[in-house]
C-alpha positions, 0 to 999 in steps of 0.5 A: 112277853118274849125275851131278848138278850141286851148285851152291855159293853161300854154303854153303861147307862139307861138313858138314851140307850138305842138298843134298850129302846128298840127292844122295848118298842118291839115289845120284848123283855130285855135281859141285861148281860155283861160279858167279861172277855178281856182277851177278846180285846187283843193287845189293847185289853183294858188297863188297870185304871180303866178296870178300877172305873169299870168295877164301880160303873158296873155296880152303878148300872146294876143298881139302876137296873134293880131300881127298875125291877131288873138286874145285870148278869155277868158272863165270863169267857170269849163272847163268840163262845159264851153268847151262842151257848147261853142263847141256845140254853135259855131259848132266847132268840134275839140279841142286841148290842151297841157297836164298838170300833176297836179293830179287834172287836170289829172283826170279832163282832162281825164274825159273831153276828154272822154265826148267830144269824146262821143259827137263826138268832136275830142278832143286830148291833146299833150305834150307841157311842158316836154322833155319826158312824165312822163310815157315814162321814166321807169326802166327796171322793168317798175317802176318809178324812185325814184333816180335822177341819173339813171332817168337822164341817162334814160331821156337822152336816151329817148329824141329825140331833136325835131326840133324847130318850129317858130310861124306862121307869120299870123293867121286867125281871129277868130269868137266871141265865145259865153260867151267869154270875152276879156283878159284885164278883166281877167288880171285886176282881176288877178293883185294885187289891191294894187300893192304889185308886183311892185318890181317884174317887176324891175326884170322880163318881163313876156311873150314869148319875155321876156323869149327869152330875158332871154335866150339870156342873159343867153347864153351870160353871166352866162352859161359859168361859170354856174357849179360854179357860180350858187350856189352864190346868190351875182352874176348873175350865174343862168338862171332865166328862171324858171318862163318862163318855168313854164308858158310855155313862152318858150319850154324846148327843145328850151332852151336845143337846145340853151344851147347845141349849145352854147357849153359853159362850164356850158352847161351840168350842166345846162341841168342836172338842166332841168333834175331835172325839169323833175324828179319833174314831173315824181314823181308828176305823179307817186306819186300824193299824195306827194304834201300833204304827205311824199314820204318816209312813215317813216316820217309819224311818225316824231315828228314835233314841234307844229305849231308855228305861231310866228316863221313861220311868222318871217321866212316868213317876213325875221325876223329870225335873221339869215342873209342869211335866212332873205336875201332870204325871203326878196328877195322872198317878193320883187321880187317873186323869191329866189336863189336856194341855199338860198331856200335850206338854208331857207328850212333847217332852217324851217324844221330842226332847227325849225322843222316846217312841210315842208308843211308850207314852200311849201304853202308859196312858192306856194303863193309868188313865180312867178315860183311856180310849183307844181311838183318842189315845192313839189320836192324841199321841200321834198328834203330839209326836207329829206322826199322825193325821192332822198332827202338830208338825214334828218341828213344833216342840213345846217348850215346857217352861214357856208353856208353864209360864203361859198356862200356869202363870202363878205356878198354882198347878205346879205347887199343888202336884209338886209340893217340893216347889210350893215354897218357891216364889211363883216365878221360880216354880216354872224352872227351879234350876234357874237362879239356884239349885232346885229345892232339896228332894226335887231332881235336876232336869233329866234333859237339857231342853235346848239340846233336846230340841236341837237333837229332835230337829236334827233327827227330823232333818235326817228323814227329810234328807232320806 
């Protein structure tokens, strides 16, 4: 049986794997490889939390492959150099992989494909991550969408609900590739040396089996009330599938099939959230400058406050004196994840009340989130800052106290992550500076909320006049 190289990337699964299934249909024996090439990702090489997750997910993929008679081999170095070299040395003439959509990788992959085809290699990429390719959903004028609601309608019309494809029961044993190393060595290198990620694994199980278990829990629990409960961080109202989707441990169309089949009350609301994920990739593909620059150029003249390292560090460490924000930032530090409602509140405080540039928040989330995803991290931060596509207008400034009172009414979420406040009556946990000094050991607010809001609106007015 002829062999083909199967290049795994952020598609660390065997179910619903179009590239794998194609090779099997062609009668080719897949030789699974993973290329460790962080420099190829440019300025957005994976952060520390992502690498901690990746280490475990790669081991899980290798175990799944070994259970079927195969294994994962790791290559190191620039993909555009190491893959042609290994293909030539091994005599393999076919390569398949799934596309990624980050700007640096799109350019690199296109050049790699052209070079390999010029050398006589059958090199092709497939969609393994999205419900529809970013270039397949366009306005009637042929332009990319800039507003979510019409994009969502067009996406629903374009998507064809592909059939599910279970993993093969067995795979042929691969040969030893030149330059290849076992995955265990890379996993050790990616894992944190000091074990600061220990809290992550109390909440998460990386790998395809962990993704399937998370989906099952969601279908049996939170999905029924998803439309209402997803905004409340004090309850298990979300799917918690975001890191599994980011690392490709489960296909989004498998999730969509399962949610639609469940026919639960929150199904359509959840499918719409999958649509927002697609919208992020749509924007990243068509507007590749946006991880670093404002989508809305009006904000290029916005008078951000001077960089304030002390304020930024207080925000990062959950020491702002604003309880709902501190709870979210500490949840992030301990678990590698933050509830989406709290992400918006924390982002608003940073970009509006403190008027720090959204790039500071995007970089911190990139390094600390296990679901750090360039498309959706960029979309989220530009949305909350008011600088992005279909963004919350800049003059919408979240009041973190009112948000906490509405979405954490008993202060249970705050009490869990800010134990200094757990002894206060629930009504005081939202604003402990009211009715007395904050408890000993908890800081006073680093910003006056009313003044911060007023200064943010004055800054917005300045660019309107300009």
